[in-house]
Structure formats: structure tokens, C-alpha cells
C-alpha positions in Angstrom: -273.8 -6.2 -194.4 -275.2 -9.7 -193.7 -272.0 -11.8 -193.4 -274.0 -15.0 -193.0 -275.5 -14.5 -196.5 -272.1 -14.0 -198.1 -271.1 -17.0 -200.3 -267.9 -18.6 -198.8 -265.2 -21.0 -199.8 -263.0 -22.9 -197.3 -259.7 -24.4 -198.4 -258.2 -25.2 -195.0 -260.4 -27.1 -192.6 -259.3 -30.2 -190.5 -262.0 -32.8 -190.0 -260.7 -33.9 -186.6 -260.8 -30.3 -185.4 -264.4 -29.7 -186.5 -266.6 -32.2 -184.5 -269.8 -31.3 -182.8 -269.3 -32.0 -179.0 -272.7 -33.8 -178.9 -271.6 -36.1 -181.7 -268.4 -37.1 -179.7 -270.6 -38.1 -176.8 -273.1 -39.9 -178.9 -270.5 -42.0 -180.8 -268.6 -42.7 -177.6 -271.8 -44.1 -176.0 -272.8 -46.1 -179.1 -269.3 -47.6 -179.7 -268.3 -48.1 -176.1 -265.4 -45.6 -176.3 -263.9 -44.2 -173.1 -263.8 -40.4 -173.0 -263.0 -38.2 -170.0 -266.6 -37.1 -169.5 -270.1 -37.4 -171.0 -271.0 -33.9 -169.9 -271.3 -31.7 -173.0 -269.8 -28.6 -171.4 -266.8 -30.6 -170.1 -266.2 -32.1 -173.6 -266.6 -28.6 -175.1 -263.9 -27.3 -172.8 -261.5 -30.2 -173.6 -261.7 -29.8 -177.4 -261.8 -26.0 -177.6 -258.7 -23.8 -177.3 -258.9 -20.2 -175.9 -257.3 -17.2 -177.6 -254.8 -17.2 -174.7 -253.4 -20.6 -175.8 -249.6 -20.5 -175.6 -248.3 -22.4 -178.6 -249.0 -24.6 -181.6 -248.1 -27.7 -179.6 -250.5 -26.8 -176.8 -253.2 -26.2 -179.5 -252.7 -29.7 -180.9 -253.5 -31.4 -177.6 -257.2 -30.6 -178.3 -257.4 -33.2 -181.0 -256.9 -36.2 -178.7 -260.5 -36.7 -177.8 -262.0 -36.2 -181.3 -259.7 -38.9 -182.7 -261.0 -41.5 -180.2 -264.4 -41.4 -181.9 -263.1 -41.4 -185.5 -262.2 -45.0 -185.8 -265.2 -46.5 -187.6 -266.7 -46.1 -191.1 -270.0 -44.9 -189.7 -268.5 -42.3 -187.4 -266.1 -40.9 -190.1 -269.0 -40.7 -192.6 -271.3 -39.0 -190.0 -268.7 -36.5 -188.8 -267.9 -35.5 -192.4 -271.5 -35.1 -193.3 -272.0 -32.9 -190.2 -269.0 -30.7 -191.1 -270.5 -30.0 -194.5 -274.0 -29.5 -193.0 -272.6 -26.9 -190.6 -270.7 -25.3 -193.4 -273.7 -25.2 -195.8 -275.8 -23.5 -193.2 -273.5 -20.5 -193.2 -273.4 -20.4 -197.0 -270.1 -22.2 -197.6 -270.4 -23.3 -201.3 -267.2 -25.3 -201.5 -265.0 -26.9 -198.9 -261.8 -28.9 -199.0 -261.7 -31.3 -196.0 -258.3 -32.4 -194.8 -257.6 -35.2 -192.5 -254.7 -37.7 -191.8 -255.9 -41.2 -192.6 -253.2 -42.8 -190.4 -254.9 -41.3 -187.3 -258.0 -43.4 -187.9 -256.6 -46.9 -188.2 -256.7 -47.8 -184.4 -260.0 -49.7 -184.9 -258.7 -51.8 -187.7 -259.8 -49.8 -190.7 -257.6 -49.7 -193.8 -256.5 -46.4 -195.3 -258.8 -47.1 -198.3 -261.8 -47.6 -196.0 -261.1 -44.4 -194.1 -260.8 -42.3 -197.3 -264.0 -43.9 -198.8 -265.9 -43.2 -195.6 -265.0 -39.5 -195.6 -265.9 -39.2 -199.4 -269.2 -40.9 -198.6 -270.0 -38.3 -196.0 -269.2 -35.5 -198.5 -271.5 -37.1 -201.1 -274.3 -37.4 -198.5 -274.1 -33.7 -197.8 -273.9 -32.8 -201.5 -277.2 -34.5 -202.1 -278.9 -32.6 -199.3 -277.3 -29.1 -199.5 -276.0 -26.6 -202.0 -272.3 -27.4 -201.2 -269.5 -29.2 -202.9 -266.6 -30.9 -201.2 -263.2 -32.5 -201.9 -260.6 -34.3 -199.8 -257.0 -33.4 -199.0 -255.0 -36.2 -197.5 -252.7 -35.0 -194.7 -249.5 -36.8 -193.8 -248.1 -36.3 -190.3 -244.6 -34.8 -190.2 -243.9 -36.5 -186.9 -244.4 -40.0 -188.5 -241.8 -41.8 -190.6 -241.5 -40.9 -194.3 -242.5 -44.5 -195.1 -245.9 -43.9 -193.7 -246.3 -40.9 -196.1 -245.7 -43.3 -199.0 -248.5 -45.5 -197.6 -250.9 -42.6 -197.7 -249.8 -41.5 -201.2 -250.1 -45.1 -202.6 -253.4 -46.0 -200.9 -255.0 -42.7 -201.8 -254.1 -42.6 -205.5 -257.1 -44.7 -206.6 -259.4 -41.9 -205.2 -257.8 -39.1 -207.2 -260.6 -37.5 -209.3 -263.2 -39.4 -207.2 -263.1 -37.1 -204.2 -259.4 -36.8 -203.4 -257.7 -33.8 -204.9 -254.6 -33.0 -202.8 -251.8 -34.0 -200.4 -250.6 -32.1 -197.3 -248.0 -32.3 -194.6 -249.1 -31.2 -191.1 -248.5 -31.5 -187.3 -245.9 -29.6 -185.3 -243.4 -27.7 -187.5 -239.7 -28.2 -187.2 -237.1 -26.4 -189.3 -236.1 -28.1 -192.6 -238.8 -30.8 -192.5 -239.4 -30.5 -196.3 -236.1 -32.3 -197.1 -237.3 -35.5 -195.5 -240.5 -35.6 -197.7 -239.1 -34.8 -201.2 -239.6 -38.3 -202.6 -243.1 -39.1 -201.4 -244.5 -35.7 -202.4 -242.8 -35.9 -205.8 -244.5 -39.3 -206.2 -247.8 -37.7 -205.2 -247.4 -35.0 -207.8 -246.6 -37.6 -210.4 -249.9 -39.4 -209.5 -251.9 -36.2 -209.9 -252.3 -35.0 -206.3 -252.2 -31.2 -205.9 -249.9 -30.0 -203.2 -250.6 -27.8 -200.2 -248.1 -27.7 -197.2 -248.4 -26.4 -193.7 -245.4 -24.1 -193.4 -244.5 -20.8 -191.8 -247.1 -21.3 -189.1 -244.5 -21.1 -186.4 -241.5 -18.7 -186.7 -239.7 -20.5 -189.5 -240.3 -18.6 -192.8 -237.6 -20.7 -194.5 -239.9 -23.7 -194.4 -242.2 -21.8 -196.9 -239.4 -21.4 -199.4 -238.5 -25.1 -199.1 -242.2 -26.2 -199.4 -242.4 -24.3 -202.7 -238.9 -25.2 -204.1 -238.4 -28.7 -202.8 -242.0 -30.0 -202.6 -243.7 -28.0 -205.4 -246.4 -26.5 -203.1 -249.1 -24.6 -204.9 -250.6 -23.4 -201.7 -249.3 -22.9 -198.2 -251.2 -23.5 -195.0 -250.8 -20.4 -192.9 -247.4 -18.9 -194.1 -247.7 -16.1 -191.5 -243.9 -15.9 -191.0 -243.0 -14.8 -194.6 -243.7 -11.4 -193.1 -240.3 -11.5 -191.5 -238.4 -13.2 -194.4 -237.7 -11.2 -197.5 -236.7 -14.1 -199.8 -239.7 -16.2 -198.8 -242.1 -13.3 -199.1 -240.7 -12.6 -202.6 -241.2 -16.2 -203.9 -244.8 -16.4 -202.6 -245.6 -13.2 -204.3 -243.8 -13.8 -207.6 -245.0 -17.4 -208.0 -248.5 -16.5 -207.0 -248.5 -19.1 -204.2 -251.9 -18.9 -202.4 -251.8 -18.6 -198.6 -254.6 -20.4 -196.6 -254.8 -18.0 -193.7 -256.7 -18.7 -190.5 -256.8 -15.6 -188.3 -258.4 -17.1 -185.1 -256.1 -20.1 -185.2 -253.1 -18.0 -185.8 -253.8 -16.0 -182.6 -254.3 -19.2 -180.6 -251.1 -20.9 -181.8 -249.3 -17.6 -181.2 -248.2 -17.2 -184.8 -249.4 -13.7 -183.9 -250.4 -12.1 -180.6 -253.7 -10.5 -181.6 -255.8 -9.8 -184.7 -254.4 -6.3 -185.2 -251.0 -7.9 -185.9 -252.3 -10.4 -188.5 -250.5 -9.8 -191.8 -253.5 -11.0 -194.0 -254.6 -7.5 -195.0 -251.0 -6.2 -195.6 -250.4 -9.3 -197.8 -253.6 -8.7 -199.7 -252.9 -5.1 -200.3 -249.4 -6.0 -201.7 -250.9 -8.5 -204.2 -250.2 -11.7 -202.4 -253.0 -14.2 -202.9 -254.7 -14.7 -199.5 -257.7 -16.8 -198.6 -259.6 -16.9 -195.3 -260.3 -20.2 -193.5 -261.3 -21.7 -190.1 -258.5 -24.3 -189.7 -260.6 -26.1 -187.1 -264.2 -25.1 -186.4 -264.5 -26.7 -183.0 -261.0 -26.5 -181.7 -260.8 -22.7 -182.6 -264.5 -22.1 -181.7 -265.0 -20.4 -185.0 -266.7 -20.7 -188.4 -266.4 -18.9 -191.7 -268.8 -16.1 -190.8 -266.7 -15.3 -187.7 -263.5 -15.3 -189.7 -265.0 -13.0 -192.3 -266.2 -10.7 -189.5 -262.6 -10.4 -188.3 -261.6 -9.1 -191.8 -264.5 -6.6 -192.0 -264.1 -5.5 -188.4 -260.3 -5.4 -187.8 -259.2 -4.3 -191.3 -262.3 -2.5 -192.6 -262.2 -4.5 -195.8 -264.8 -3.6 -198.5 -267.2 -5.9 -200.3 -264.9 -5.6 -203.3 -262.0 -6.7 -201.2 -264.0 -9.7 -200.1 -264.9 -10.6 -203.7 -261.2 -10.6 -204.6 -260.4 -12.9 -201.7 -263.3 -15.1 -202.7 -262.0 -15.3 -206.3 -258.6 -16.1 -204.9 -260.2 -19.1 -203.3 -261.9 -20.1 -206.5 -258.7 -19.9 -208.5 -256.6 -21.7 -205.9 -259.1 -24.5 -205.0 -258.3 -28.0 -206.3 -261.8 -28.5 -207.8 -262.4 -29.1 -211.5 -263.3 -26.3 -213.9 -267.0 -27.1 -213.8 -267.2 -26.5 -210.1 -265.0 -23.4 -210.4 -267.3 -21.8 -213.0 -270.3 -22.5 -210.7 -268.5 -21.0 -207.7 -267.8 -17.8 -209.6 -271.5 -17.2 -210.2 -272.5 -17.1 -206.5 -271.0 -13.7 -205.9 
């Protein structure tokens, strides 16, 4: 089977984890930004994590250099365009790009300017390629709750104009959901759809709280419901979609190897799973590689893949017109 030719949908992709190394060097030179090296192989090593990575916190260190070159309108627009260009070239038909606006204010940009620049990059790519994109605004769990309100308020004007959802990300501590009940409730009232990183590390209870306290419709990763009966049950019964990222999950040590990944067991038991890259550059992956893991490790059939694809169509935060178009590709 030609996996490259398969139509694909990606619901969980971080912008700052998906830069081309050559772009980092080019922007650093143009904007006079200090980076550790201008050697492409050295930069590649700095921003890519091996499968032998020891933890989520170690994995997150690879984002430091990319964020240095994501502090101007032009660089944000270019990096977003290139992400969609790379995706379109492997037949991704729809992508939801997530990023944390507050990580891109060091150069003096406002949150509104940052969001608009990313939306502009998506629109540039949509004009050139057969791909559609939308934006999910990520809020950092390691920042104050007040900063989350800033993102929710400043992003609301873009709802329906490129922004579709809100997310909480960064390192995962137990019980984080309680701190963010108010800003996420406000986001829902404004019309943001909700996806939350939870259960990526060994805390399945966070998935339960993301659904019950924050109203999450989708969960980023959710690997650890495999060890938690109550959380597993709520995800299955409420048809919560899991955005699963096999390569990343091995790297962050959510699981030790691909054979242990619960994605296929979840799928066989009727849980709505989707397959995603998480971070194309940091994880040294793409959607074709992630699909290959499913076919090779779990011997999924083409029919299985179609069901996972349709799970992605149903769960995506796009409008009905885009969803209808996406269904026709497969």
C-alpha cells in the first residue's frame, strides 16, 4: 500500500515543534538572532529528540531554539506556511496547528499580531495547496492563570476566522485542571472548542478532570487511561476523541516501545482514536511515518485506517463544509 498517497488529517501538531532546520538558520541570520550554531546538522541534533529520550521534561527542552526565531510576524507566517506545505506534500488534507501565543511576545508582538501572522501563513498555503488549516491556541500550564485569560480574550475575535480551539499544554502535574476551570469555561462561552493535553504522563486522573471540569471534547495523548478504569470508561462512554502520537509517546516515555502503545487496543474496543505527529521536527516524524507504525506494528487494515480517518473528520473543529469535503477524499 502506498502510504504517502493516503489522505490524512492531523489534529495534534505543535507549530514550534515543526520547523525546518534550514529555516531556523535563515531567520537567525536575517534577524540577527543568536543561536548555538549555524551548522544545519548541529541544529538538527539540537531540535530533534531520539527514541531513547528519558522523559517529557527532557523532550520539551528541544523547543528552546525554535522559539528564538518565532518572534516576528514574517517568521511566524513563513514557518506556518512551511508546515502546511510539508503536510500537503504527504497528502494531509486538513491540519489543526497549535501554538502558545505567549511564547512569541519576546520581540514586542501583541497576542493579536501573533495569531494573525499564523492565520496568514495558513491562508498562504491554502491558496497554493489542496489543504485546509485552523488554529488551536495553547495556554501554558506553567504560567499563571491570568495569562490564560489574556489568550482567551485576545483570541476571541479570531473565532470563526481561523481560530477554532483552546488547549492547555506544557509539563503535566497532577490536578492542574482545577486551576483553569474559569478561563476554559469563559473560552467555551466565547465559542472555542476544547482539547486538553492530559494523561500523557502517568496521571490518568487528569483525563477525567479535563472532561468533567474543563469540558474537553478531545484529549491530547490520553495514554494513561489504559491503567485507570474510571477514566477509560468516561472516554469511551462520552465518545471523547484521543489525539494519539505514537512516536512522541515513546520519546516522552509514556510508553517504552511501539508494541506497548495502546492505540490499537483502544481502537478495537471502540474508543475514538486519531493518529498525529505531535511535533514533526522534534520527533523526526511525519504523518506517513506515523501511519506506517499503525500498519507495521499492529497490522491494521485499510478499513481500520478509514475508520480512524473518519474519527478525525468527526472530531476536527472545522465547519461542516470542510468536513463534508474531507469525507470525499477516502
